[in-house]
N, CA, C, O and the ligand as a Tripos MOL2 file, in Angstrom:
@<TRIPOS>MOLECULE
protein
  321   319    81     0     0
PROTEIN
NO_CHARGES

@<TRIPOS>ATOM
      1 N         134.6330  146.2150   62.9910 N.3       1 MET1
      2 CA        135.0540  147.0390   64.0760 C.3       1 MET1
      3 C         133.8690  147.3540   65.0180 C.2       1 MET1
      4 O         132.7880  147.6820   64.5290 O.2       1 MET1
      5 N         134.0290  147.2700   66.2660 N.am      2 PHE2
      6 CA        133.0080  147.5610   67.2210 C.3       2 PHE2
      7 C         133.2430  148.8970   67.8270 C.2       2 PHE2
      8 O         134.3660  149.2840   68.1500 O.2       2 PHE2
      9 N         132.1260  149.6130   67.9780 N.am      3 LEU3
     10 CA        132.2080  150.9670   68.5970 C.3       3 LEU3
     11 C         131.1820  150.9610   69.7600 C.2       3 LEU3
     12 O         129.9780  150.8440   69.5330 O.2       3 LEU3
     13 N         131.6560  151.0830   70.9340 N.am      4 PHE4
     14 CA        130.7790  151.1510   72.1170 C.3       4 PHE4
     15 C         130.5090  152.6090   72.5080 C.2       4 PHE4
     16 O         131.4100  153.3390   72.9220 O.2       4 PHE4
     17 N         129.2270  153.0130   72.3600 N.am      5 ILE5
     18 CA        128.8300  154.3640   72.6510 C.3       5 ILE5
     19 C         127.7390  154.2990   73.6870 C.2       5 ILE5
     20 O         126.8410  153.4630   73.5790 O.2       5 ILE5
     21 N         127.7850  155.1290   74.6620 N.am      6 GLY6
     22 CA        126.6870  155.1570   75.6460 C.3       6 GLY6
     23 C         126.4790  156.5480   76.1690 C.2       6 GLY6
     24 O         127.3950  157.3680   76.2330 O.2       6 GLY6
     25 N         125.1990  156.7950   76.5540 N.am      7 VAL7
     26 CA        124.8670  158.0170   77.1990 C.3       7 VAL7
     27 C         124.2760  157.6900   78.5480 C.2       7 VAL7
     28 O         123.3050  156.9380   78.6310 O.2       7 VAL7
     29 N         124.8400  158.2380   79.6040 N.am      8 PHE8
     30 CA        124.3670  157.8550   80.9500 C.3       8 PHE8
     31 C         124.0090  159.1570   81.6890 C.2       8 PHE8
     32 O         124.6820  160.1780   81.5410 O.2       8 PHE8
     33 N         122.9800  159.0950   82.4510 N.am      9 HIS9
     34 CA        122.5190  160.1960   83.2830 C.3       9 HIS9
     35 C         123.3830  160.1940   84.5440 C.2       9 HIS9
     36 O         123.6970  159.1330   85.0810 O.2       9 HIS9
     37 N         123.7670  161.3850   85.0150 N.am     10 ARG10
     38 CA        124.5010  161.4490   86.1950 C.3      10 ARG10
     39 C         123.9920  162.6430   87.0510 C.2      10 ARG10
     40 O         123.5710  163.6810   86.5420 O.2      10 ARG10
     41 N         124.0610  162.4210   88.3600 N.am     11 GLU11
     42 CA        123.6860  163.4580   89.3050 C.3      11 GLU11
     43 C         124.8070  163.6280   90.3070 C.2      11 GLU11
     44 O         125.4360  162.6640   90.7440 O.2      11 GLU11
     45 N         125.0400  164.8880   90.6610 N.am     12 ARG12
     46 CA        126.1280  165.1990   91.5810 C.3      12 ARG12
     47 C         125.6250  166.2610   92.5750 C.2      12 ARG12
     48 O         125.0820  167.2940   92.1830 O.2      12 ARG12
     49 N         125.8190  165.9790   93.8530 N.am     13 GLU13
     50 CA        125.3850  166.9260   94.8550 C.3      13 GLU13
     51 C         126.4860  167.9440   95.0510 C.2      13 GLU13
     52 O         127.6000  167.5730   95.4220 O.2      13 GLU13
     53 N         126.2130  169.2080   94.8150 N.am     14 LEU14
     54 CA        127.2000  170.2530   94.8910 C.3      14 LEU14
     55 C         127.3600  170.7500   96.3590 C.2      14 LEU14
     56 O         128.4700  171.0200   96.8190 O.2      14 LEU14
     57 N         126.2370  170.8570   97.0560 N.am     15 ALA15
     58 CA        126.3590  171.3400   98.4400 C.3      15 ALA15
     59 C         125.0100  171.1670   99.1240 C.2      15 ALA15
     60 O         123.9900  170.9140   98.4840 O.2      15 ALA15
     61 N         125.0390  171.3120  100.4520 N.am     16 VAL16
     62 CA        123.7940  171.3460  101.2280 C.3      16 VAL16
     63 C         123.8690  172.6530  102.0070 C.2      16 VAL16
     64 O         124.8380  172.9130  102.7210 O.2      16 VAL16
     65 N         122.8470  173.4570  101.8600 N.am     17 VAL17
     66 CA        122.7530  174.7280  102.5140 C.3      17 VAL17
     67 C         121.3370  174.8080  103.2470 C.2      17 VAL17
     68 O         120.3900  174.0790  102.9500 O.2      17 VAL17
     69 N         121.3130  175.7260  104.1840 N.am     18 ARG18
     70 CA        119.9920  175.8790  104.9500 C.3      18 ARG18
     71 C         119.4250  177.2800  104.6030 C.2      18 ARG18
     72 O         120.0810  178.3070  104.7710 O.2      18 ARG18
     73 N         118.1710  177.2560  104.1110 N.am     19 PHE19
     74 CA        117.4690  178.4710  103.9480 C.3      19 PHE19
     75 C         115.9660  178.1600  103.8520 C.2      19 PHE19
     76 O         115.5820  176.9910  103.8250 O.2      19 PHE19
     77 N         115.1330  179.1730  103.8010 N.am     20 HIS20
     78 CA        113.6730  179.0120  103.7720 C.3      20 HIS20
     79 C         113.2500  178.5190  102.4200 C.2      20 HIS20
     80 O         113.5990  179.0960  101.3900 O.2      20 HIS20
     81 N         112.4910  177.4430  102.4320 N.am     21 CYS21
     82 CA        111.9390  176.8600  101.1860 C.3      21 CYS21
     83 C         110.8520  177.7300  100.6510 C.2      21 CYS21
     84 O         110.0820  178.2520  101.4570 O.2      21 CYS21
     85 N         110.7100  177.9410   99.3510 N.am     22 ASP22
     86 CA        109.6480  178.7560   98.7830 C.3      22 ASP22
     87 C         108.3130  178.0480   98.8650 C.2      22 ASP22
     88 O         107.2680  178.7000   98.8480 O.2      22 ASP22
     89 N         108.3230  176.7130   98.9560 N.am     23 HIS23
     90 CA        107.0890  175.9270   98.9320 C.3      23 HIS23
     91 C         106.5060  175.7110  100.2900 C.2      23 HIS23
     92 O         105.3350  176.0170  100.5110 O.2      23 HIS23
     93 N         107.3170  175.1680  101.2550 N.am     24 CYS24
     94 CA        106.7440  174.8510  102.5800 C.3      24 CYS24
     95 C         107.0410  175.9190  103.5950 C.2      24 CYS24
     96 O         106.5520  175.8410  104.7220 O.2      24 CYS24
     97 N         107.8310  176.9270  103.2370 N.am     25 HIS25
     98 CA        108.1770  178.0600  104.1300 C.3      25 HIS25
     99 C         108.8500  177.6600  105.4220 C.2      25 HIS25
    100 O         108.8070  178.3980  106.4070 O.2      25 HIS25
    101 N         109.4690  176.5010  105.4240 N.am     26 GLU26
    102 CA        110.2510  176.0670  106.5610 C.3      26 GLU26
    103 C         111.7370  176.2610  106.2800 C.2      26 GLU26
    104 O         112.1870  176.1300  105.1420 O.2      26 GLU26
    105 N         112.5090  176.5810  107.3540 N.am     27 GLU27
    106 CA        113.9470  176.6010  107.1400 C.3      27 GLU27
    107 C         114.4720  175.2190  107.2700 C.2      27 GLU27
    108 O         114.4160  174.6300  108.3500 O.2      27 GLU27
    109 N         114.9920  174.6720  106.1760 N.am     28 ALA28
    110 CA        115.4440  173.2910  106.1470 C.3      28 ALA28
    111 C         116.6670  173.1700  105.2540 C.2      28 ALA28
    112 O         117.0420  174.0940  104.5320 O.2      28 ALA28
    113 N         117.2720  171.9930  105.3330 N.am     29 ALA29
    114 CA        118.4800  171.7370  104.4560 C.3      29 ALA29
    115 C         118.0140  171.6720  103.0130 C.2      29 ALA29
    116 O         117.0370  170.9870  102.7080 O.2      29 ALA29
    117 N         118.6940  172.3680  102.1280 N.am     30 GLN30
    118 CA        118.3890  172.3860  100.6930 C.3      30 GLN30
    119 C         119.6020  171.7740   99.9760 C.2      30 GLN30
    120 O         120.7380  172.2310  100.1040 O.2      30 GLN30
    121 N         119.3020  170.7390   99.2310 N.am     31 HIS31
    122 CA        120.3760  170.0390   98.5090 C.3      31 HIS31
    123 C         120.4970  170.6480   97.1300 C.2      31 HIS31
    124 O         119.5150  170.6830   96.3880 O.2      31 HIS31
    125 N         121.6380  171.1150   96.7750 N.am     32 ILE32
    126 CA        121.9080  171.6850   95.4500 C.3      32 ILE32
    127 C         122.5170  170.5810   94.5740 C.2      32 ILE32
    128 O         123.6320  170.1170   94.8150 O.2      32 ILE32
    129 N         121.7290  170.1610   93.5180 N.am     33 VAL33
    130 CA        122.1200  168.9960   92.7120 C.3      33 VAL33
    131 C         122.3000  169.4070   91.2950 C.2      33 VAL33
    132 O         121.4510  170.1000   90.7330 O.2      33 VAL33
    133 N         123.4350  168.9790   90.6750 N.am     34 GLU34
    134 CA        123.6590  169.1980   89.2490 C.3      34 GLU34
    135 C         123.4010  167.8570   88.5460 C.2      34 GLU34
    136 O         123.9150  166.8270   88.9830 O.2      34 GLU34
    137 N         122.6240  167.8600   87.4810 N.am     35 SER35
    138 CA        122.3620  166.6320   86.7900 C.3      35 SER35
    139 C         122.6560  166.8790   85.2820 C.2      35 SER35
    140 O         122.6180  168.0130   84.8040 O.2      35 SER35
    141 N         122.9390  165.8140   84.5830 N.am     36 GLY36
    142 CA        123.2250  165.9580   83.1930 C.3      36 GLY36
    143 C         123.4180  164.5410   82.5530 C.2      36 GLY36
    144 O         123.3720  163.5040   83.2140 O.2      36 GLY36
    145 N         123.6290  164.5960   81.2590 N.am     37 SER37
    146 CA        123.9190  163.3100   80.4950 C.3      37 SER37
    147 C         125.3510  163.3330   80.0680 C.2      37 SER37
    148 O         125.8710  164.3720   79.6640 O.2      37 SER37
    149 N         125.9890  162.2060   80.1520 N.am     38 ARG38
    150 CA        127.4190  162.1590   79.7560 C.3      38 ARG38
    151 C         127.5780  161.1380   78.6520 C.2      38 ARG38
    152 O         127.0570  160.0260   78.7370 O.2      38 ARG38
    153 N         128.3020  161.5250   77.6170 N.am     39 LEU39
    154 CA        128.5960  160.6840   76.4510 C.3      39 LEU39
    155 C         129.8300  159.8780   76.7070 C.2      39 LEU39
    156 O         130.8630  160.4590   77.0390 O.2      39 LEU39
    157 N         129.7890  158.5850   76.5750 N.am     40 TRP40
    158 CA        130.9260  157.6980   76.7400 C.3      40 TRP40
    159 C         131.1940  157.0020   75.3700 C.2      40 TRP40
    160 O         130.2750  156.5680   74.6760 O.2      40 TRP40
    161 N         132.4660  156.9270   75.0360 N.am     41 ILE41
    162 CA        132.9150  156.0950   73.9290 C.3      41 ILE41
    163 C         133.9350  155.1630   74.4290 C.2      41 ILE41
    164 O         134.9470  155.5770   74.9960 O.2      41 ILE41
    165 N         133.6800  153.8290   74.2200 N.am     42 PHE42
    166 CA        134.3740  152.7590   74.8720 C.3      42 PHE42
    167 C         134.2590  153.0230   76.3840 C.2      42 PHE42
    168 O         133.1390  153.0210   76.8950 O.2      42 PHE42
    169 N         135.3190  153.2420   77.1010 N.am     43 PHE43
    170 CA        135.2280  153.4280   78.5470 C.3      43 PHE43
    171 C         135.6820  154.8510   78.9440 C.2      43 PHE43
    172 O         136.0600  155.0850   80.0920 O.2      43 PHE43
    173 N         135.6440  155.7710   78.0100 N.am     44 LEU44
    174 CA        136.1230  157.1020   78.3160 C.3      44 LEU44
    175 C         134.9250  158.0850   78.2400 C.2      44 LEU44
    176 O         134.1990  158.1400   77.2480 O.2      44 LEU44
    177 N         134.7590  158.8530   79.3350 N.am     45 PRO45
    178 CA        133.7410  159.9260   79.2670 C.3      45 PRO45
    179 C         134.2430  161.0500   78.4130 C.2      45 PRO45
    180 O         135.3520  161.5370   78.6370 O.2      45 PRO45
    181 N         133.4620  161.4930   77.4240 N.am     46 LEU46
    182 CA        133.8940  162.5860   76.5350 C.3      46 LEU46
    183 C         133.4350  163.9610   77.0600 C.2      46 LEU46
    184 O         134.2510  164.8390   77.3400 O.2      46 LEU46
    185 N         132.1150  164.1170   77.1840 N.am     47 PHE47
    186 CA        131.6270  165.3820   77.6980 C.3      47 PHE47
    187 C         130.2350  165.2030   78.2480 C.2      47 PHE47
    188 O         129.5340  164.2290   77.9700 O.2      47 PHE47
    189 N         129.8580  166.2180   79.0640 N.am     48 THR48
    190 CA        128.5140  166.1950   79.6620 C.3      48 THR48
    191 C         127.6460  167.2230   78.9710 C.2      48 THR48
    192 O         128.1180  168.3150   78.6520 O.2      48 THR48
    193 N         126.3740  166.8950   78.7300 N.am     49 PHE49
    194 CA        125.5040  167.8210   78.0520 C.3      49 PHE49
    195 C         124.1800  167.7780   78.7630 C.2      49 PHE49
    196 O         123.9630  166.9060   79.6040 O.2      49 PHE49
    197 N         123.2530  168.7290   78.4390 N.am     50 SER50
    198 CA        121.9300  168.8400   79.0640 C.3      50 SER50
    199 C         122.0300  168.9990   80.5780 C.2      50 SER50
    200 O         121.2880  168.3760   81.3360 O.2      50 SER50
    201 N         122.9900  169.8700   81.0090 N.am     51 ARG51
    202 CA        123.1960  170.0880   82.4150 C.3      51 ARG51
    203 C         122.1080  170.9760   82.9760 C.2      51 ARG51
    204 O         121.6740  171.9110   82.3040 O.2      51 ARG51
    205 N         121.6710  170.7200   84.1440 N.am     52 ARG52
    206 CA        120.7600  171.6210   84.8470 C.3      52 ARG52
    207 C         121.0020  171.4600   86.3350 C.2      52 ARG52
    208 O         121.4480  170.4110   86.8000 O.2      52 ARG52
    209 N         120.7010  172.5110   87.0690 N.am     53 CYS53
    210 CA        120.8860  172.5310   88.5150 C.3      53 CYS53
    211 C         119.5800  172.7280   89.1930 C.2      53 CYS53
    212 O         118.7740  173.5510   88.7580 O.2      53 CYS53
    213 N         119.3410  172.0100   90.2350 N.am     54 VAL54
    214 CA        118.0790  172.0710   90.9840 C.3      54 VAL54
    215 C         118.4280  172.1540   92.4960 C.2      54 VAL54
    216 O         119.4860  171.7310   92.9610 O.2      54 VAL54
    217 N         117.4470  172.7340   93.2130 N.am     55 VAL55
    218 CA        117.5220  172.7290   94.6660 C.3      55 VAL55
    219 C         116.3850  171.8410   95.1900 C.2      55 VAL55
    220 O         115.2240  172.0500   94.8380 O.2      55 VAL55
    221 N         116.7220  170.8420   96.0370 N.am     56 VAL56
    222 CA        115.7440  169.9510   96.5650 C.3      56 VAL56
    223 C         115.6060  170.1650   98.0640 C.2      56 VAL56
    224 O         116.5760  170.0380   98.8110 O.2      56 VAL56
    225 N         114.3840  170.4920   98.4990 N.am     57 CYS57
    226 CA        114.1140  170.7470   99.8660 C.3      57 CYS57
    227 C         114.0500  169.4170  100.6480 C.2      57 CYS57
    228 O         113.3180  168.4970  100.2840 O.2      57 CYS57
    229 N         114.8130  169.3540  101.6930 N.am     58 GLU58
    230 CA        114.8460  168.0810  102.4750 C.3      58 GLU58
    231 C         113.5250  167.9360  103.2630 C.2      58 GLU58
    232 O         113.1250  166.8140  103.5760 O.2      58 GLU58
    233 N         112.8650  169.0200  103.5770 N.am     59 HIS59
    234 CA        111.6410  168.9430  104.3890 C.3      59 HIS59
    235 C         110.4570  168.4560  103.6040 C.2      59 HIS59
    236 O         109.7430  167.5580  104.0500 O.2      59 HIS59
    237 N         110.2260  169.0440  102.4100 N.am     60 CYS60
    238 CA        109.0130  168.7130  101.6710 C.3      60 CYS60
    239 C         109.3270  168.0360  100.3030 C.2      60 CYS60
    240 O         108.4190  167.5370   99.6390 O.2      60 CYS60
    241 N         110.5720  168.0250   99.9080 N.am     61 GLY61
    242 CA        110.9380  167.3620   98.6280 C.3      61 GLY61
    243 C         110.7230  168.2240   97.3980 C.2      61 GLY61
    244 O         110.9140  167.7490   96.2790 O.2      61 GLY61
    245 N         110.3330  169.4690   97.5740 N.am     62 TRP62
    246 CA        110.0740  170.3850   96.4340 C.3      62 TRP62
    247 C         111.3340  170.6140   95.6720 C.2      62 TRP62
    248 O         112.3920  170.8590   96.2510 O.2      62 TRP62
    249 N         111.2220  170.5340   94.3410 N.am     63 ILE63
    250 CA        112.3830  170.7610   93.4720 C.3      63 ILE63
    251 C         112.2190  172.0710   92.7190 C.2      63 ILE63
    252 O         111.2040  172.3000   92.0620 O.2      63 ILE63
    253 N         113.2280  172.9280   92.8210 N.am     64 THR64
    254 CA        113.2580  174.1940   92.0960 C.3      64 THR64
    255 C         114.4700  174.2510   91.2110 C.2      64 THR64
    256 O         115.5890  174.0060   91.6610 O.2      64 THR64
    257 N         114.2510  174.5840   89.9070 N.am     65 GLU65
    258 CA        115.3940  174.6930   89.0270 C.3      65 GLU65
    259 C         116.0020  176.0540   89.2090 C.2      65 GLU65
    260 O         115.2990  177.0620   89.2790 O.2      65 GLU65
    261 N         117.3580  176.0790   89.2890 N.am     66 VAL66
    262 CA        118.0960  177.2970   89.4850 C.3      66 VAL66
    263 C         119.1740  177.3790   88.4230 C.2      66 VAL66
    264 O         119.4600  176.3820   87.7600 O.2      66 VAL66
    265 N         119.7860  178.5650   88.2450 N.am     67 SER67
    266 CA        120.8270  178.7520   87.2670 C.3      67 SER67
    267 C         122.1210  178.0830   87.7670 C.2      67 SER67
    268 O         122.2910  177.8740   88.9680 O.2      67 SER67
    269 N         123.0090  177.7570   86.8570 N.am     68 ARG68
    270 CA        124.3020  177.1980   87.2400 C.3      68 ARG68
    271 C         125.1090  178.2240   88.0740 C.2      68 ARG68
    272 O         125.8270  177.8460   89.0000 O.2      68 ARG68
    273 N         124.9860  179.4740   87.7470 N.am     69 GLU69
    274 CA        125.7410  180.4780   88.5120 C.3      69 GLU69
    275 C         125.3050  180.5190   89.9500 C.2      69 GLU69
    276 O         126.1340  180.5910   90.8570 O.2      69 GLU69
    277 N         123.9480  180.4710   90.1740 N.am     70 PHE70
    278 CA        123.4240  180.4400   91.4870 C.3      70 PHE70
    279 C         123.9010  179.2070   92.2900 C.2      70 PHE70
    280 O         124.2860  179.3210   93.4540 O.2      70 PHE70
    281 N         123.8640  178.0350   91.6410 N.am     71 ALA71
    282 CA        124.2410  176.7870   92.2880 C.3      71 ALA71
    283 C         125.7120  176.8050   92.6500 C.2      71 ALA71
    284 O         126.0640  176.3990   93.7580 O.2      71 ALA71
    285 N         126.5950  177.2630   91.7560 N.am     72 LYS72
    286 CA        127.9950  177.3000   92.0230 C.3      72 LYS72
    287 C         128.3460  178.3230   93.1260 C.2      72 LYS72
    288 O         129.2090  178.0760   93.9680 O.2      72 LYS72
    289 N         127.6520  179.4780   93.0970 N.am     73 GLU73
    290 CA        127.9010  180.5110   94.1290 C.3      73 GLU73
    291 C         127.4520  179.9620   95.5000 C.2      73 GLU73
    292 O         128.1670  180.1250   96.4880 O.2      73 GLU73
    293 N         126.3010  179.3300   95.5650 N.am     74 ALA74
    294 CA        125.8130  178.7340   96.8510 C.3      74 ALA74
    295 C         126.7520  177.6640   97.3440 C.2      74 ALA74
    296 O         127.0390  177.5850   98.5380 O.2      74 ALA74
    297 N         127.2410  176.8260   96.4190 N.am     75 ALA75
    298 CA        128.1900  175.7800   96.7930 C.3      75 ALA75
    299 C         129.4830  176.3510   97.3690 C.2      75 ALA75
    300 O         130.0200  175.8480   98.3560 O.2      75 ALA75
    301 N         129.9570  177.3910   96.7410 N.am     76 ALA76
    302 CA        131.2030  178.0740   97.1650 C.3      76 ALA76
    303 C         131.0210  178.7120   98.5750 C.2      76 ALA76
    304 O         131.9140  178.6780   99.4230 O.2      76 ALA76
    305 N         129.7990  179.2980   98.7710 N.am     77 ARG77
    306 CA        129.4960  179.8880  100.0670 C.3      77 ARG77
    307 C         129.4110  178.7890  101.1590 C.2      77 ARG77
    308 O         129.8520  178.9970  102.2890 O.2      77 ARG77
    309 N         128.8540  177.6550  100.8120 N.am     78 ALA78
    310 CA        128.7160  176.5350  101.7690 C.3      78 ALA78
    311 C         130.0640  176.0110  102.1730 C.2      78 ALA78
    312 O         130.2530  175.6030  103.3190 O.2      78 ALA78
    313 N         131.0110  176.0120  101.2520 N.am     79 ARG79
    314 CA        132.3600  175.4770  101.5700 C.3      79 ARG79
    315 C         133.1310  176.4590  102.4360 C.2      79 ARG79
    316 O         133.9600  176.0360  103.2410 O.2      79 ARG79
    317 N         132.8870  177.7360  102.2990 N.am     80 ALA80
    318 CA        133.6650  178.7640  103.0550 C.3      80 ALA80
    319 C         133.2880  178.7840  104.5300 C.2      80 ALA80
    320 O         133.8370  179.5750  105.2970 O.2      80 ALA80
    321 ZN        110.1730  172.6850  101.4730 Zn       81 ZN81
@<TRIPOS>BOND
     1     1     2 1
     2     2     3 1
     3     3     4 2
     4     3     5 am
     5     5     6 1
     6     6     7 1
     7     7     8 2
     8     7     9 am
     9     9    10 1
    10    10    11 1
    11    11    12 2
    12    11    13 am
    13    13    14 1
    14    14    15 1
    15    15    16 2
    16    15    17 am
    17    17    18 1
    18    18    19 1
    19    19    20 2
    20    19    21 am
    21    21    22 1
    22    22    23 1
    23    23    24 2
    24    23    25 am
    25    25    26 1
    26    26    27 1
    27    27    28 2
    28    27    29 am
    29    29    30 1
    30    30    31 1
    31    31    32 2
    32    31    33 am
    33    33    34 1
    34    34    35 1
    35    35    36 2
    36    35    37 am
    37    37    38 1
    38    38    39 1
    39    39    40 2
    40    39    41 am
    41    41    42 1
    42    42    43 1
    43    43    44 2
    44    43    45 am
    45    45    46 1
    46    46    47 1
    47    47    48 2
    48    47    49 am
    49    49    50 1
    50    50    51 1
    51    51    52 2
    52    51    53 am
    53    53    54 1
    54    54    55 1
    55    55    56 2
    56    55    57 am
    57    57    58 1
    58    58    59 1
    59    59    60 2
    60    59    61 am
    61    61    62 1
    62    62    63 1
    63    63    64 2
    64    63    65 am
    65    65    66 1
    66    66    67 1
    67    67    68 2
    68    67    69 am
    69    69    70 1
    70    70    71 1
    71    71    72 2
    72    71    73 am
    73    73    74 1
    74    74    75 1
    75    75    76 2
    76    75    77 am
    77    77    78 1
    78    78    79 1
    79    79    80 2
    80    79    81 am
    81    81    82 1
    82    82    83 1
    83    83    84 2
    84    83    85 am
    85    85    86 1
    86    86    87 1
    87    87    88 2
    88    87    89 am
    89    89    90 1
    90    90    91 1
    91    91    92 2
    92    91    93 am
    93    93    94 1
    94    94    95 1
    95    95    96 2
    96    95    97 am
    97    97    98 1
    98    98    99 1
    99    99   100 2
   100    99   101 am
   101   101   102 1
   102   102   103 1
   103   103   104 2
   104   103   105 am
   105   105   106 1
   106   106   107 1
   107   107   108 2
   108   107   109 am
   109   109   110 1
   110   110   111 1
   111   111   112 2
   112   111   113 am
   113   113   114 1
   114   114   115 1
   115   115   116 2
   116   115   117 am
   117   117   118 1
   118   118   119 1
   119   119   120 2
   120   119   121 am
   121   121   122 1
   122   122   123 1
   123   123   124 2
   124   123   125 am
   125   125   126 1
   126   126   127 1
   127   127   128 2
   128   127   129 am
   129   129   130 1
   130   130   131 1
   131   131   132 2
   132   131   133 am
   133   133   134 1
   134   134   135 1
   135   135   136 2
   136   135   137 am
   137   137   138 1
   138   138   139 1
   139   139   140 2
   140   139   141 am
   141   141   142 1
   142   142   143 1
   143   143   144 2
   144   143   145 am
   145   145   146 1
   146   146   147 1
   147   147   148 2
   148   147   149 am
   149   149   150 1
   150   150   151 1
   151   151   152 2
   152   151   153 am
   153   153   154 1
   154   154   155 1
   155   155   156 2
   156   155   157 am
   157   157   158 1
   158   158   159 1
   159   159   160 2
   160   159   161 am
   161   161   162 1
   162   162   163 1
   163   163   164 2
   164   163   165 am
   165   165   166 1
   166   166   167 1
   167   167   168 2
   168   167   169 am
   169   169   170 1
   170   170   171 1
   171   171   172 2
   172   171   173 am
   173   173   174 1
   174   174   175 1
   175   175   176 2
   176   175   177 am
   177   177   178 1
   178   178   179 1
   179   179   180 2
   180   179   181 am
   181   181   182 1
   182   182   183 1
   183   183   184 2
   184   183   185 am
   185   185   186 1
   186   186   187 1
   187   187   188 2
   188   187   189 am
   189   189   190 1
   190   190   191 1
   191   191   192 2
   192   191   193 am
   193   193   194 1
   194   194   195 1
   195   195   196 2
   196   195   197 am
   197   197   198 1
   198   198   199 1
   199   199   200 2
   200   199   201 am
   201   201   202 1
   202   202   203 1
   203   203   204 2
   204   203   205 am
   205   205   206 1
   206   206   207 1
   207   207   208 2
   208   207   209 am
   209   209   210 1
   210   210   211 1
   211   211   212 2
   212   211   213 am
   213   213   214 1
   214   214   215 1
   215   215   216 2
   216   215   217 am
   217   217   218 1
   218   218   219 1
   219   219   220 2
   220   219   221 am
   221   221   222 1
   222   222   223 1
   223   223   224 2
   224   223   225 am
   225   225   226 1
   226   226   227 1
   227   227   228 2
   228   227   229 am
   229   229   230 1
   230   230   231 1
   231   231   232 2
   232   231   233 am
   233   233   234 1
   234   234   235 1
   235   235   236 2
   236   235   237 am
   237   237   238 1
   238   238   239 1
   239   239   240 2
   240   239   241 am
   241   241   242 1
   242   242   243 1
   243   243   244 2
   244   243   245 am
   245   245   246 1
   246   246   247 1
   247   247   248 2
   248   247   249 am
   249   249   250 1
   250   250   251 1
   251   251   252 2
   252   251   253 am
   253   253   254 1
   254   254   255 1
   255   255   256 2
   256   255   257 am
   257   257   258 1
   258   258   259 1
   259   259   260 2
   260   259   261 am
   261   261   262 1
   262   262   263 1
   263   263   264 2
   264   263   265 am
   265   265   266 1
   266   266   267 1
   267   267   268 2
   268   267   269 am
   269   269   270 1
   270   270   271 1
   271   271   272 2
   272   271   273 am
   273   273   274 1
   274   274   275 1
   275   275   276 2
   276   275   277 am
   277   277   278 1
   278   278   279 1
   279   279   280 2
   280   279   281 am
   281   281   282 1
   282   282   283 1
   283   283   284 2
   284   283   285 am
   285   285   286 1
   286   286   287 1
   287   287   288 2
   288   287   289 am
   289   289   290 1
   290   290   291 1
   291   291   292 2
   292   291   293 am
   293   293   294 1
   294   294   295 1
   295   295   296 2
   296   295   297 am
   297   297   298 1
   298   298   299 1
   299   299   300 2
   300   299   301 am
   301   301   302 1
   302   302   303 1
   303   303   304 2
   304   303   305 am
   305   305   306 1
   306   306   307 1
   307   307   308 2
   308   307   309 am
   309   309   310 1
   310   310   311 1
   311   311   312 2
   312   311   313 am
   313   313   314 1
   314   314   315 1
   315   315   316 2
   316   315   317 am
   317   317   318 1
   318   318   319 1
   319   319   320 2
@<TRIPOS>SUBSTRUCTURE
     1 MET1         2 RESIDUE 1 A MET
     2 PHE2         6 RESIDUE 1 A PHE
     3 LEU3        10 RESIDUE 1 A LEU
     4 PHE4        14 RESIDUE 1 A PHE
     5 ILE5        18 RESIDUE 1 A ILE
     6 GLY6        22 RESIDUE 1 A GLY
     7 VAL7        26 RESIDUE 1 A VAL
     8 PHE8        30 RESIDUE 1 A PHE
     9 HIS9        34 RESIDUE 1 A HIS
    10 ARG10       38 RESIDUE 1 A ARG
    11 GLU11       42 RESIDUE 1 A GLU
    12 ARG12       46 RESIDUE 1 A ARG
    13 GLU13       50 RESIDUE 1 A GLU
    14 LEU14       54 RESIDUE 1 A LEU
    15 ALA15       58 RESIDUE 1 A ALA
    16 VAL16       62 RESIDUE 1 A VAL
    17 VAL17       66 RESIDUE 1 A VAL
    18 ARG18       70 RESIDUE 1 A ARG
    19 PHE19       74 RESIDUE 1 A PHE
    20 HIS20       78 RESIDUE 1 A HIS
    21 CYS21       82 RESIDUE 1 A CYS
    22 ASP22       86 RESIDUE 1 A ASP
    23 HIS23       90 RESIDUE 1 A HIS
    24 CYS24       94 RESIDUE 1 A CYS
    25 HIS25       98 RESIDUE 1 A HIS
    26 GLU26      102 RESIDUE 1 A GLU
    27 GLU27      106 RESIDUE 1 A GLU
    28 ALA28      110 RESIDUE 1 A ALA
    29 ALA29      114 RESIDUE 1 A ALA
    30 GLN30      118 RESIDUE 1 A GLN
    31 HIS31      122 RESIDUE 1 A HIS
    32 ILE32      126 RESIDUE 1 A ILE
    33 VAL33      130 RESIDUE 1 A VAL
    34 GLU34      134 RESIDUE 1 A GLU
    35 SER35      138 RESIDUE 1 A SER
    36 GLY36      142 RESIDUE 1 A GLY
    37 SER37      146 RESIDUE 1 A SER
    38 ARG38      150 RESIDUE 1 A ARG
    39 LEU39      154 RESIDUE 1 A LEU
    40 TRP40      158 RESIDUE 1 A TRP
    41 ILE41      162 RESIDUE 1 A ILE
    42 PHE42      166 RESIDUE 1 A PHE
    43 PHE43      170 RESIDUE 1 A PHE
    44 LEU44      174 RESIDUE 1 A LEU
    45 PRO45      178 RESIDUE 1 A PRO
    46 LEU46      182 RESIDUE 1 A LEU
    47 PHE47      186 RESIDUE 1 A PHE
    48 THR48      190 RESIDUE 1 A THR
    49 PHE49      194 RESIDUE 1 A PHE
    50 SER50      198 RESIDUE 1 A SER
    51 ARG51      202 RESIDUE 1 A ARG
    52 ARG52      206 RESIDUE 1 A ARG
    53 CYS53      210 RESIDUE 1 A CYS
    54 VAL54      214 RESIDUE 1 A VAL
    55 VAL55      218 RESIDUE 1 A VAL
    56 VAL56      222 RESIDUE 1 A VAL
    57 CYS57      226 RESIDUE 1 A CYS
    58 GLU58      230 RESIDUE 1 A GLU
    59 HIS59      234 RESIDUE 1 A HIS
    60 CYS60      238 RESIDUE 1 A CYS
    61 GLY61      242 RESIDUE 1 A GLY
    62 TRP62      246 RESIDUE 1 A TRP
    63 ILE63      250 RESIDUE 1 A ILE
    64 THR64      254 RESIDUE 1 A THR
    65 GLU65      258 RESIDUE 1 A GLU
    66 VAL66      262 RESIDUE 1 A VAL
    67 SER67      266 RESIDUE 1 A SER
    68 ARG68      270 RESIDUE 1 A ARG
    69 GLU69      274 RESIDUE 1 A GLU
    70 PHE70      278 RESIDUE 1 A PHE
    71 ALA71      282 RESIDUE 1 A ALA
    72 LYS72      286 RESIDUE 1 A LYS
    73 GLU73      290 RESIDUE 1 A GLU
    74 ALA74      294 RESIDUE 1 A ALA
    75 ALA75      298 RESIDUE 1 A ALA
    76 ALA76      302 RESIDUE 1 A ALA
    77 ARG77      306 RESIDUE 1 A ARG
    78 ALA78      310 RESIDUE 1 A ALA
    79 ARG79      314 RESIDUE 1 A ARG
    80 ALA80      318 RESIDUE 1 A ALA
    81 ZN81       321 GROUP 0 **** ****
């Protein structure tokens, strides 16, 4: 019997918001990105683990890790 198991890294952009970057102090677009690893068995994704959320400054490329609550709240505000 064969068992196909794989773990793949995935990134998903939650939103793009504008605010002042802590690093370059410019007001620029900030990309809120969620990344994680997803376990696949055969061709079915089972669950995602090692999730983390980061904010990437479009102006300078600085990456800041943020909490999931902050990322989801900022994404909800960007959609409204
Ligand atoms: Zn910046």
